[in-house]
C-alpha positions in Angstrom: 1.1 -2.0 28.2 0.2 1.8 25.7 2.9 4.3 27.5 1.2 6.9 26.8 -2.0 7.4 25.3 -2.9 6.3 21.9 -3.2 9.3 19.8 -0.3 10.8 20.7 2.0 8.6 19.5 0.2 7.3 16.2 1.3 10.2 13.3 3.4 8.6 12.2 1.6 5.0 11.8 -0.9 3.9 8.8 -4.3 1.8 9.8 -3.8 -1.5 7.2 -7.6 -3.0 7.2 -6.7 -7.1 8.6 -9.2 -7.9 5.2 -5.7 -7.2 4.1 -3.6 -8.8 6.4 -3.3 -12.5 5.0 -3.1 -16.1 7.0 -3.4 -19.4 6.4 -6.6 -20.3 6.7 -7.7 -16.8 4.7 -7.4 -12.7 6.3 -7.8 -11.5 9.6 -10.8 -9.5 9.4 -13.3 -10.7 12.3 -10.8 -13.3 13.6 -12.2 -13.3 17.2 -9.4 -11.7 19.5 -8.9 -13.4 23.5 -7.2 -12.5 26.6 -5.4 -15.6 27.9 -8.6 -16.8 29.7 -10.7 -16.8 27.1 -11.5 -13.3 27.8 -13.2 -12.0 24.9 -11.9 -8.5 23.4 -14.1 -7.9 20.2 -13.1 -8.9 17.1 -9.5 -8.1 14.7 -10.2 -5.2 12.7 -6.8 -4.0 11.3 -3.5 -3.0 12.6 -1.8 0.1 12.7 2.3 -0.1 11.1 4.9 1.7 11.6 6.1 1.5 7.8 9.8 3.1 8.3 10.3 -0.3 10.9 8.1 -2.0 9.4 6.4 -3.0 12.8 3.1 -3.3 14.0 2.8 -0.8 17.3 -1.2 -1.8 17.9 -3.6 -3.9 16.8 -7.4 -2.0 15.9 -9.8 -4.3 18.1 -13.5 -3.7 17.6 -15.9 -4.6 20.2 -20.2 -4.1 19.8 -21.7 -2.3 22.9 -25.4 -1.3 22.5 -25.7 1.2 20.6 -22.5 0.7 17.7 -19.5 -1.0 17.2 -16.6 0.8 18.8 -13.0 0.6 18.0 -10.1 0.2 20.3 -6.1 -0.2 20.4 -4.1 -2.7 21.8 -0.6 -2.4 22.0 0.8 -5.4 19.4 3.9 -5.8 22.3 1.4 -8.1 24.0 2.1 -12.0 23.9 0.2 -13.6 20.4 -0.5 -16.7 19.1 -3.6 -17.3 16.7 -5.1 -20.4 16.7 -7.7 -21.3 13.5 -9.3 -17.8 13.6 -8.6 -16.3 17.2 -5.6 -15.0 18.5 -4.8 -15.0 22.0 -3.3 -11.7 24.2 -1.5 -11.7 26.8 -3.7 -8.5 27.9 -6.9 -7.9 30.1 -10.1 -5.6 28.8 -8.6 -2.6 30.8 -5.1 -2.5 28.4 -7.7 -1.2 25.0 -7.7 2.6 24.7 -10.5 4.6 22.8 -9.6 4.7 19.0 -10.5 8.2 16.6 -9.7 6.3 13.1 -9.3 10.2 12.5 -6.3 10.1 13.7 -4.1 7.8 11.7 -3.8 7.8 7.7 -4.3 4.7 5.6 -1.7 2.5 5.1 -1.0 3.3 1.0 0.9 2.7 -1.9 3.5 5.1 -1.0 3.6 4.2 2.3 4.5 0.2 1.0 7.9 1.2 -0.7 8.7 3.0 2.4 7.9 -0.7 3.9 9.8 -1.6 1.0 13.0 -0.2 1.1 13.2 2.3 4.0 16.0 1.4 6.3 14.7 0.5 10.2 16.5 3.1 12.4 
């Protein structure tokens, strides 16, 4: 899914915490992410958004390991469906790429203005 290493393609993207994303049954914080075959990928931690094009580019997936939680990126171009608190994606664990949150700025009020008024290319 990801055609280039995520660190090289996230410079213009902004991180939006899943707690700030609403859907009919609440926020997206902690929504379980699974493959179409019910393989658990982790929980949704946030989104990487391109404010200019107003598009979600990556899901940020949190996976708990024996040591500590780690975050990964999954390209948002994967077909997804949401039922209750589970987001099912047409992807596999092999499609996850390590994510370093220090490489992306948080979504800001300025990014909101950009998203509202910028003309997508």
